[in-house]
N, C-alpha and C positions, 0 to 999 in steps of 0.2 A: 229245766228240761223242756218246758212248753215253748221256750224261745228258741230252741235248737232247730236249725234248718233240717238236719238229718232226722229229727223226730217227725217232722211233718211230711218229709219225703217218705219215711217208712209207713206212716199212717196212710198216705196216698196209695202206696203200693198194696197195702192190706185191703183197702176199700175196693180198688180197681180189680184185683185178682180174685178176691172173694166174690165180687159181683159176677165176674166171668165164670167162676167155679159153680156158683149156685144157679146161674142162668140156664145151664144145660142139665141140671140134676133132675132125674126122675125120683122124687122123694119117696114114692111108694116102693119102687124097686130097691132104692138104697136102704130104706127101713127094713124091707124084707130080707135083704142080704145081711144086714147087721144082726137081725133076729135069728136067722138060720145059720150064722157062722159058727164054726167049731173052734172055740177059743182055747182048745187044748195046746195049741201051738204058741200061745203068747209067752208063757214062761220060758220055754227053750229059746224063743227069739230074743227075749230080754237078756238071757244068759249069754247068748252069742254076742249081743251088742256090748255087754259089759266086758267081755274078753277083748273086743275092739278098743274100748276105752283104756283097758290095761295096756294094749299095744301103743296107744297114744302116750301113756306114761313112760313106757320104755323108750319111745322115740324122743320124747322131751328130755329124758336123761342124757341121751347122746348129744342133743343140741346144746344142753347146758354144760357140757364137759369143760369147755374153756373157762367157765366160772366156778367150777367145783364138781365134786362127785356126790350126786343126790340119789338116794334110793328111790326106785320106781314106786314103792308103796307109799312113800311120803309125797310124791307128786300126783298120784292118782286123785286124792280128794280135791286138789287145786284145779284139776282139769274138770271135774264134775261141777265145782263151784262156778268155773268160767262158763260152762254150758248153761247152768241154771240162770246166771245173770244175763247172758246173751239172749236166752229164750224169753225173758220177760221185760228187758229194758233195751232201749235203742242205743246206738252209738258204739256197739261192740265193747261195752264196758267190762265184759268178761276178761278181755285181754289185760286191762288195767288191774282188775282184782287179782288175777293170777300172779301178775308181776309184783304187785304190792305185797301180797301175803308172803310169797316166797322171799322177797327182798327183806321184809321185816323179820321173818323167821330165821333166815340164814345170814343176814347181814351183807347182802350183795346188791349190786346196782339194779334198780328197777328198770332203768332204761336198757341195760344190756339184756335183762330177762325178757323185756317186751320185744327186743329185737329177735330173740329166739322164737317167740311166738309168731312173729311176722314170717320168719323162714318156714316154720311149720305150716303156715297157710299156703305158701308157695308149693310145698310138697304135696299138700292135700289136693290142690288144683291140678298139679301134674299127674297125680295118680288117677283122678277122676277122668281127666282128658285122655290118658293112656287107655283106660277101659273103653271109652267111646271110640277112639281111633281103631283099636284092635277089634272091637265087636262090630264096627261098621262094615267089616269084611265078612261078617258071619250073618248079620241080620240087617235089613234096611232100616234107615233112620228117617224120621220126618224131615222134609225139605228144609224147614227153618233151622232144625237142630244141625243138619250138615253144615249150614253156613256159620251158625254160632260156634260149632265145634272148631272150625279152623281159625276163627277169630280168637277164641279162647286159647288155642294152641299157641298162637302168636304172642298173646299177652303173658301167659305163664312161662313159656320158654324164654321170652324176653326178660322176665323177672329173674329167672334162674341164671341167665347169662350175666345180668347186671350183678347178681349176688356173687357169682364166681369171679367177676372182674374186681369187685370190691376186696375179695380176700386174696386174689393173686397179686394185685397191684395196690396194696393197701397204702403204701407210702405216697403214691401218686394221688390217690383219692383223698388222703388226708390233706395234702398240699392244696388240691383243688378246692375242697370244702372250706378249708381255713381262709383261702382267698375270698370265697364267697361270703364268708362270715363277716368280713370287713365292710360289706355292704349294709350291715345291720347297725342300729344304734349302739354306741359304745357300752351302755349298761347291759345289753343282751349278750355281748360277745363271750364273756367268760362261761356263762351258762351253756350257750350253744356249743362252745368248744368241749365242755365236759360231756354234753350229750353225744357229741361226735365220738369221743373216746370210748364212752360206755357202749354205744351202739355197735361200733366196730369190734369191740371185745365180744359182743354177743353174736357177731356174724362170722366167727372164725372157724366154725365147724367144718365147712367144705374143704379146708386145708388138709384134712385127714381122709384119705381114700377109704379107710376102714369104716370110719364113722359115717361118711357119705353113703356107702353101701348099706350100712345098718339102717340109716334113716330112710333110705329108699325102700328097703325090704319091709320095714315096719309100717311104712305108709301104705304099701300095697296090702298088708295084712289088715290094717285098720279098716280099709274100705271093703276088703273081701268079707270081713266079719259083718260090717253093716249091710252089705249086699245079702249075706246069709239071713240077717234079720228080716230084710224086705221079703226074701223068698219064703221063709217060715210063716210069716204073717199072711202072705198071699194064699198059703195052703188053707187058711181058715175059711176061704170062700170058694164054693163049688164053681162059680162062674169065671174064675180067673185062669187057673190052669196054664200058667206060663213057666217055662224052664228057668233055671237059675241064671243063665246068661242074659235072658230078656229082663229079669228083675234087676240085674246089674246095670242095664241101660236105663231103666226107670229110676233107679237110685242116683245114677250119675247126673241125669238131666234135672231131676227134682232138686238135688243138692246144689248143683251149680247155679240153678235159678235162685235158690235161697241165698247163696254167697254173693251173687251179682246184685240182686234186688234186695237191699238190706232191711227187710221188714223183720221186726223182732220175732224170733222163733220161726222165721220163714212163713208165717201165717199169710196165706193167700198165694204167693208165687209157688211155693212147694206143692200146695194142694192142686192148683190149676195145672201146672206143667206135669206133675206126676200123673194126675187123672188123664190128661190128654195123651200122654205117652202110652198108658195102658189101653186106652181106646184105639190108638193107632194100631196096636197089636191084636185087635179084635175083641177086647173085653167090652161089654155093654157099659154105658155111661153110669148107670145106677150102681152096678157091682164095682166098677172101677172107683167111683166116688167113695163107696163104703170102705174099700180096701185102703185107699189113701188116707182117709180119716183115721182108720185104726192104726196105720203105720206112723202117721204124724203124732198121734196121741202117745203111742209107745216110745217115740223118740223124745218127746217133750216132758210128759208128766213124771215118769220115774226120775229123770235127771233133775227136774225142778225140786221134787221132794227130797231126793238124796242130797242135792246141793244145799238146801236149807239145813239139813242135818249137819253137814260138814261146816257150813257157815257158823252154826251154833257151837260146834266143837272148836272152831278157831276164834270164837267170841267176837264175831264181826256181824253187825246187823246190816240188812239190805238198806234200811233208812240211812245208815251212816255212809254207805257206798254212794247213794244218791246225793246226799247233802254235801259230801266232801269230794266229789269226783274231780272238780277243777283244782281244788287245793292239792289233792294227791298227785294230780298230773304235774303240777308246777313244783311242789315241794319234794317230790320223790323221784325226780328225774325221768318222768314219762311225758312225752310231748303228745298227749292225747287231748284234743280239743274238739268240742262239739259245736256245730253251727257255723263252720266256715262256709 
C-alpha cells in the first residue's frame, strides 16, 4: 500500500485540505459551538441516513438484475462494508470488497458486479449535479463552484452517454474492444476477453426503461436522505440556521469534492469545501467548522463500526482485504490496480 501512487496522492490531499481547514478555524468559537450544540437531532439524522443506505441497496438490486435477483436486505450489509473500507483505506477498495463478497456468496462474476458499482457512481454524480444545477436557480453559488459545476456536468453526462452507447451498440463495442485486445501480449488476451464479457454483462441495466427509471428515482432518494441528515445535524447548532435546500447545496459540494479528491473518508476536502460553503451562506467560520466536523463524524464513524460488524458476520478480516487486494483483483475477475 505504501508503494501506491494513489495512497500518497490521497495523503497529500488530506494534508493540504486539513491545513486549509484549520488555518481559518477559530478554535474557541468552534469549541463553544460543539459544547453548546443540542445533540438531540443526531439519532434522527442517523436514522434518515440509514434509510438512504437502504435506498442504495434497492438501487443496487435493480443494477444487478441482469446477473440475478438479489434481495435488498442481503445487499445492504455489503454496501455498509464498502463504505467502511472506503472510509479507512485508499484506492476505493470498498468496490472490490463488495464485488468479491457478493461474487463469492452468489457464484457470479466479480467483474460484472464491479461494473454495476461503476454505474452506481455515475448515477450518484448525476444526482448531485442535478441538485446543484436546479438549486443554482434558487440560491447563489460560489464562483468557483459555478465553474466546477459545469465541468462536472460534462464529465458525468459524458459517462452516461458512453454507458448508453455501450448498451445500445454492444456488438459494435465488443468488436472494437476485441480489436484493441490484439494490441496486448498473447498471454493477456483470454483474460481481457473474459473481463470484457463480464463487464458488458454488468452494464446491461440501461436497456430496460423501467429499471433505468427506478435507478434514477432511487438515486435521488439516496441523496435527499443524505441531505436530510445534513439538515438535521445543522439544527444542532444555533448559529447555522440554513434551510433544507441550502444544506442540499452544502452536501452536494462537500460530497463531490470527496469523490473527485480521493482522500480516504474524504478527510480534508469534505471538511474544507463543506465549511467554506457554509461560510459563503453567512455562517461564522467557527460554527461552520463545528457543524461540518459533526456531519463528517456522523457519516464516517457509524458506517465504520457497522461495517466491521458485517465483516465479522461475513467472516472476512480487514487485514485479509489489505494483504490480498491484488490477488483478489487478478484471480476474481476485477481489474482494480493501485499505483498506476
